[in-house]
LUMLOFI-483942 format. One record per residue (C-alpha): residue in one letter; residue number from 1; x, y, z. Coordinates in steps of 0.25 Angstrom, whole numbers, plus 5000, padded with zeros to 4 digits. Layout:
BEGIN
 fipa sevo    X    Y    Z
    A  NUM    X    Y    Z
...
This chain:
BEGIN
 fipa sevo    X    Y    Z
    M    1 4907 5010 4931
    R    2 4900 4998 4925
    A    3 4912 4994 4918
    V    4 4920 4993 4931
    L    5 4909 4987 4939
    G    6 4908 4976 4928
    Q    7 4923 4972 4928
    Q    8 4926 4957 4931
    V    9 4912 4954 4936
    T   10 4899 4948 4931
    L   11 4888 4957 4925
    E   12 4880 4953 4937
    A   13 4891 4958 4946
    A   14 4893 4971 4938
    R   15 4878 4974 4939
    R   16 4878 4972 4954
    L   17 4890 4981 4956
    C   18 4883 4991 4947
    G   19 4871 4990 4956
    Q   20 4879 4992 4968
    L   21 4886 5004 4962
    V   22 4873 5011 4959
    A   23 4868 5008 4973
    L   24 4880 5014 4979
    C   25 4882 5026 4970
    G   26 4870 5027 4961
    Q   27 4860 5039 4961
    R   28 4846 5036 4964
    L   29 4837 5039 4952
    L   30 4821 5041 4952
    V   31 4815 5039 4938
    P   32 4800 5039 4938
    G   33 4795 5026 4932
    L   34 4808 5019 4932
    P   35 4810 5014 4947
    Q   36 4820 5004 4942
    L   37 4829 5015 4938
    S   38 4833 5020 4952
    M   39 4848 5023 4951
    L   40 4859 5030 4943
    F   41 4872 5023 4940
    P   42 4883 5030 4949
    D   43 4890 5042 4944
    A   44 4904 5047 4948
    R   45 4899 5047 4963
    V   46 4906 5033 4962
    A   47 4919 5040 4964
    A   48 4916 5043 4979
    A   49 4908 5031 4982
    D   50 4912 5019 4991
    L   51 4912 5008 4982
    S   52 4917 4997 4991
    S   53 4903 4990 4993
    L   54 4903 4987 4978
    G   55 4911 4974 4980
    M   56 4921 4975 4969
    P   57 4936 4977 4968
    S   58 4941 4990 4974
    A   59 4948 4992 4960
    R   60 4935 4992 4953
    R   61 4929 5002 4964
    R   62 4941 5011 4962
    T   63 4938 5011 4947
    L   64 4923 5014 4949
    K   65 4928 5026 4957
    A   66 4938 5030 4947
    L   67 4928 5030 4936
    A   68 4919 5039 4944
    T   69 4930 5048 4947
    A   70 4934 5049 4932
    A   71 4920 5052 4929
    L   72 4920 5063 4939
    A   73 4933 5069 4934
    D   74 4929 5068 4919
    P   75 4913 5067 4917
    L   76 4916 5064 4902
    I   77 4926 5052 4905
    F   78 4915 5042 4900
    H   79 4911 5050 4888
    A   80 4915 5046 4874
    F   81 4925 5056 4868
    G   82 4938 5053 4860
    S   83 4942 5040 4856
    I   84 4938 5027 4863
    E   85 4953 5025 4866
    A   86 4953 5038 4873
    A   87 4941 5035 4881
    V   88 4946 5022 4885
    A   89 4960 5028 4889
    R   90 4952 5039 4897
    L   91 4944 5028 4904
    R   92 4957 5020 4907
    S   93 4962 5032 4914
    I   94 4952 5029 4925
    R   95 4959 5021 4936
    G   96 4954 5007 4936
    V   97 4948 5008 4921
    G   98 4956 4998 4912
    D   99 4955 4995 4898
    W  100 4943 4986 4899
    T  101 4935 4995 4907
    A  102 4938 5007 4899
    Q  103 4934 4999 4886
    Y  104 4921 4995 4892
    I  105 4918 5009 4897
    A  106 4921 5014 4883
    L  107 4912 5003 4876
    R  108 4900 5005 4885
    A  109 4901 5021 4887
    L  110 4909 5027 4876
């Protein structure tokens, strides 16, 4: 999701979008002694969320939903197995995920 939120925007804008997504779809978290850690990053619930308030192109919102839907359909989709080429191809099969995004996800997560 972070890879998609950061497409064609500044780092500051990507951080702002991440914060908005967390506020919209994240889960409250209470950690004694760590009050600054108060939210979990959104999970696949993004698939059912109304993302229109994020202020980003509708194609990007659809890609976020497609990523969440893919994670629901295959909880292992972001796990490393097989070759990097196979992983990138698997990621590229998600609607809206192009080569740059798939490679970025592979770099960061696989």
